[in-house]
C-alpha positions as CSV (number, residue, x, y, z in Angstrom):
1,M,18.9,8.1,-20.4
2,H,18.3,11.7,-21.6
3,F,15.4,13.5,-23.2
4,K,15.5,16.8,-25.0
5,K,12.0,17.8,-24.2
6,I,9.5,16.4,-21.7
7,V,5.9,17.6,-21.6
8,I,4.0,17.3,-18.3
9,A,0.3,17.4,-18.6
10,G,-0.9,18.3,-15.1
11,V,1.7,20.1,-13.0
12,G,0.4,19.0,-9.6
13,L,2.0,17.0,-6.8
14,L,3.2,14.1,-9.0
15,G,3.8,16.0,-12.2
16,A,5.8,18.7,-10.4
17,S,7.8,16.1,-8.3
18,F,8.6,14.3,-11.5
19,A,9.9,17.5,-13.1
20,M,12.0,18.3,-10.0
21,A,13.4,14.8,-9.9
22,A,14.2,14.7,-13.6
23,K,16.1,18.0,-13.3
24,E,18.0,16.8,-10.3
25,Q,19.1,13.6,-12.1
26,N,19.9,15.6,-15.3
27,V,17.7,13.4,-17.5
28,V,16.1,16.2,-19.5
29,K,17.1,19.4,-21.2
30,N,13.7,21.1,-21.3
31,I,10.5,20.6,-19.3
32,V,7.3,22.1,-20.5
33,G,4.1,22.2,-18.5
34,F,0.5,21.9,-19.7
35,G,-2.7,22.2,-17.8
36,R,-6.0,24.0,-17.2
37,S,-4.8,26.7,-14.8
38,E,-2.4,29.2,-16.3
39,D,-1.8,30.7,-12.8
40,N,-0.6,27.3,-11.6
41,L,1.7,26.9,-14.6
42,K,3.1,30.4,-14.1
43,R,3.8,29.6,-10.4
44,A,5.5,26.4,-11.5
45,C,7.7,28.4,-13.8
46,N,8.5,31.0,-11.2
47,K,9.5,28.2,-8.7
48,G,11.8,26.7,-11.4
49,I,9.8,23.4,-11.5
50,I,9.2,23.7,-15.2
51,D,11.1,25.7,-17.8
52,S,8.1,27.0,-19.7
53,Y,4.4,26.2,-20.4
54,E,2.0,26.1,-23.3
55,L,-1.7,26.3,-23.6
56,N,-1.8,25.1,-27.2
57,P,-1.5,21.3,-27.7
58,E,0.0,21.7,-31.2
59,E,2.9,24.0,-30.0
60,L,3.2,22.0,-26.8
61,C,3.9,18.6,-28.2
62,K,5.3,18.9,-31.7
63,D,8.9,18.3,-30.7
64,A,8.5,16.4,-27.4
65,D,10.2,13.1,-27.0
66,L,8.3,12.2,-23.8
67,V,4.8,13.2,-22.5
68,L,3.8,12.5,-18.9
69,L,0.1,12.4,-18.2
70,A,-0.2,13.5,-14.6
71,T,-3.8,14.8,-14.4
72,P,-6.6,12.9,-12.7
73,V,-7.2,9.8,-14.9
74,G,-10.7,11.1,-16.0
75,A,-8.9,13.8,-18.1
76,F,-6.5,11.4,-19.9
77,H,-8.8,10.7,-22.8
78,D,-9.5,14.3,-23.7
79,I,-5.9,15.4,-23.3
80,S,-4.6,12.4,-25.3
81,T,-7.1,13.0,-28.1
82,A,-6.0,16.7,-28.3
83,I,-2.3,16.1,-28.4
84,A,-2.1,12.8,-30.4
85,P,-2.2,14.4,-33.9
86,H,0.7,16.8,-33.1
87,L,3.2,14.3,-31.7
88,Q,6.4,13.7,-33.6
89,K,7.4,10.2,-34.7
90,G,8.9,8.2,-31.8
91,T,7.3,10.2,-29.0
92,I,6.8,8.1,-25.8
93,I,3.7,8.7,-23.7
94,T,3.5,7.5,-20.1
95,D,1.4,8.4,-17.0
96,V,1.2,8.3,-13.3
97,G,-2.4,7.0,-13.1
98,S,-3.6,4.8,-10.2
99,V,-6.0,2.9,-12.6
100,K,-5.0,1.0,-15.7
101,G,-7.4,-1.7,-17.0
102,S,-9.4,-0.6,-20.0
103,L,-7.8,2.8,-19.9
104,V,-4.5,1.4,-21.1
105,Y,-6.1,-0.2,-24.2
106,S,-8.0,3.0,-24.9
107,L,-4.8,5.1,-24.8
108,E,-3.0,2.6,-26.9
109,N,-5.6,3.1,-29.6
110,T,-5.3,6.9,-29.3
111,F,-1.6,7.0,-29.8
112,T,-0.7,5.6,-33.1
113,N,1.4,6.6,-36.1
114,E,4.7,5.5,-34.5
115,T,4.1,7.1,-31.1
116,Y,4.2,4.8,-28.1
117,Y,2.2,4.6,-24.9
118,V,3.5,2.8,-21.9
119,G,1.3,2.6,-18.8
120,S,3.0,3.3,-15.5
121,H,2.0,3.9,-11.9
122,P,4.5,5.3,-9.5
123,I,3.4,4.3,-6.0
124,A,4.3,7.6,-4.4
125,G,2.2,10.4,-3.1
126,D,1.1,12.5,-0.2
127,D,-2.2,13.5,1.4
128,K,-1.3,17.1,0.3
129,S,-1.6,18.1,-3.3
130,G,-0.3,20.8,-5.7
131,I,3.1,22.2,-6.5
132,D,3.7,23.4,-3.0
133,A,3.8,19.8,-1.8
134,A,6.1,18.7,-4.6
135,N,9.4,17.0,-3.7
136,A,12.3,15.8,-5.8
137,K,12.8,12.9,-3.4
138,L,9.2,11.7,-3.6
139,F,10.0,8.7,-5.8
140,K,13.1,7.5,-4.1
141,G,12.9,4.0,-2.7
142,A,9.3,3.6,-3.9
143,R,7.9,1.1,-6.5
144,C,6.6,1.9,-9.9
145,I,4.3,-0.5,-11.7
146,L,4.6,-0.8,-15.5
147,T,1.5,-2.2,-17.3
148,P,2.5,-3.3,-20.8
149,T,0.2,-5.2,-23.1
150,D,1.0,-7.4,-26.1
151,N,1.0,-4.2,-28.2
152,T,3.4,-2.2,-26.1
153,D,6.6,-1.2,-27.9
154,R,9.4,-3.0,-26.0
155,E,12.1,-0.4,-26.6
156,S,9.8,2.3,-25.2
157,L,8.9,0.1,-22.2
158,T,12.6,-0.3,-21.4
159,K,13.1,3.5,-21.7
160,V,10.2,4.3,-19.4
161,G,11.4,1.7,-16.8
162,S,14.9,3.1,-16.9
163,L,13.6,6.6,-16.4
164,W,11.7,5.7,-13.3
165,E,14.7,3.7,-12.0
166,T,16.9,6.7,-12.6
167,L,14.5,8.7,-10.4
168,G,15.0,6.2,-7.6
169,M,12.2,3.7,-8.1
170,E,12.0,0.0,-8.2
171,T,10.0,-1.2,-11.2
172,K,7.7,-4.1,-11.5
173,T,5.6,-5.3,-14.4
174,L,1.9,-6.3,-14.2
175,T,-0.9,-6.7,-16.7
176,P,-3.4,-3.8,-16.6
177,E,-6.1,-6.1,-15.2
178,T,-3.9,-7.5,-12.4
179,H,-2.8,-4.0,-11.5
180,D,-6.4,-2.9,-11.0
181,L,-7.3,-6.0,-9.0
182,I,-4.4,-5.6,-6.6
183,F,-4.6,-1.8,-6.2
184,S,-8.3,-1.9,-5.7
185,S,-7.6,-3.9,-2.5
186,I,-4.5,-2.2,-1.1
187,S,-5.1,1.4,-2.2
188,H,-8.5,2.2,-3.6
189,L,-10.5,0.3,-0.9
190,P,-8.5,1.9,2.0
191,H,-9.2,5.3,0.6
192,V,-12.9,4.6,0.4
193,V,-12.8,3.3,3.9
194,A,-11.0,6.4,5.2
195,F,-13.5,8.7,3.5
196,A,-16.4,6.7,5.0
197,L,-14.9,6.5,8.5
198,V,-14.4,10.2,8.8
199,N,-17.9,10.9,7.5
200,S,-19.3,8.3,9.9
201,I,-17.8,10.2,12.9
202,E,-19.5,13.3,11.6
203,E,-22.8,11.5,11.6
204,I,-22.2,10.3,15.2
205,D,-21.0,13.7,16.4
206,S,-18.5,15.9,14.5
207,S,-17.3,17.5,17.8
208,F,-15.8,14.1,18.7
209,L,-13.1,14.7,16.0
210,D,-11.6,17.4,18.2
211,L,-10.5,14.6,20.6
212,A,-9.0,12.3,17.9
213,G,-5.7,10.8,18.8
214,R,-2.8,9.6,16.8
215,G,-4.4,6.3,15.9
216,F,-7.4,7.9,14.3
217,I,-5.2,10.5,12.6
218,D,-2.9,7.9,11.1
219,T,-5.8,5.7,10.0
220,T,-7.6,8.5,8.3
221,R,-4.7,10.6,6.8
222,I,-5.6,9.5,3.3
223,A,-9.1,10.9,3.7
224,M,-7.5,14.3,2.9
225,S,-6.5,13.1,-0.6
226,S,-7.9,14.9,-3.7
227,P,-11.6,14.2,-4.2
228,P,-11.6,14.7,-8.0
229,L,-8.6,12.3,-8.3
230,W,-10.3,9.6,-6.2
231,K,-13.7,10.1,-7.9
232,D,-12.1,9.2,-11.2
233,I,-10.3,6.2,-9.7
234,C,-13.5,4.8,-8.2
235,L,-15.4,5.1,-11.4
236,Y,-12.7,3.7,-13.6
237,N,-12.1,0.7,-11.3
238,K,-15.7,0.3,-10.2
239,K,-16.1,-3.4,-10.6
240,N,-13.1,-4.3,-8.4
241,I,-13.8,-1.7,-5.8
242,L,-17.4,-2.8,-5.4
243,A,-16.4,-6.4,-5.1
244,H,-13.9,-5.5,-2.4
245,I,-16.4,-3.3,-0.6
246,D,-18.7,-6.4,-0.4
247,I,-15.9,-8.4,1.2
248,L,-15.2,-5.7,3.7
249,K,-18.9,-5.4,4.5
250,N,-19.0,-9.2,5.2
251,R,-16.0,-9.0,7.4
252,L,-17.5,-6.1,9.4
253,E,-20.8,-8.1,9.7
254,S,-18.8,-11.0,11.1
255,I,-17.1,-8.8,13.7
256,S,-20.4,-7.2,14.6
257,K,-21.9,-10.7,15.3
258,F,-18.8,-11.7,17.3
259,I,-19.2,-8.6,19.5
260,S,-23.0,-9.0,19.7
261,D,-22.6,-12.7,20.9
262,S,-19.7,-11.8,23.2
263,D,-17.7,-14.4,21.3
264,V,-14.3,-13.8,22.9
265,E,-12.5,-16.5,21.0
266,S,-13.6,-15.3,17.6
267,I,-12.9,-11.7,18.4
268,L,-9.4,-12.6,19.5
269,R,-8.8,-14.7,16.4
270,E,-10.0,-12.0,14.1
271,F,-7.8,-9.3,15.7
272,D,-4.8,-11.5,16.1
273,N,-4.9,-12.6,12.4
274,A,-5.0,-8.9,11.4
275,G,-2.1,-8.0,13.6
276,T,0.0,-10.9,12.2
277,L,-0.7,-9.8,8.6
278,R,0.0,-6.2,9.3
279,R,3.3,-6.9,11.1
280,R,4.4,-8.9,8.0
281,I,3.9,-5.7,5.9
282,G,6.1,-3.8,8.3
283,E,8.8,-6.4,8.1
284,N,8.8,-6.5,4.3
285,N,9.1,-2.7,4.2
286,N,11.6,-2.4,7.0
287,E,9.1,-0.5,9.2
288,N,10.4,0.5,12.6
């Protein structure tokens, strides 16, 4: 698998890590960056993450054979609309977005005239952001979800899957709708909870945070994630996230009642069930 020119729209943590991994695996000859901040793009060039950058979409994409959308998902539509008229025949477009759903169908309609969009979501990241946190090994051993539709070009799907696998990922295919349902529960909801938990401690007494131990730190690490990124995710996957927040609220209300009633048996049952489920995750992921 080799590409002559890959364009990365959004040279942040994931975009920069992708560039570094692609270079390490020798899958690309030339990587060009695109984004809002010229200073960031210059830094990426100086660090050797990208080979060059462009601010003009026409010059940027006219001879690209792969475009990676790595900005917050809220910017995907505007970027795609800007670059679509300038792509050459056969160009593949993919992304690193944590939300798919209706966004996939919208992007499919934007990229026409024999250019091919394939939705992808590498499940890799960090609570830090930006090129200084980028790491060529970020994707190794992680999963990447591909979200084709009935309209997805099968050859392009194979190429995108092979690319992620070359970077060290295990690929899995889901429909866009199933993807958003699953990741609302195991990714989006936990981030919302982490944000709410830290802010709740501030409401109680922010000075208490100075005494936080490892358990609290581990539980709330993801509260340091990028607010603009997660704002977009919450809005694009609103229906699923709201439904899952309601389920969580009901569960908390049940625990609250158990505690209020000093219902020892129910408290133990609730906590034991959670522990059993959590240990299963660790076993499946070879957690020590």
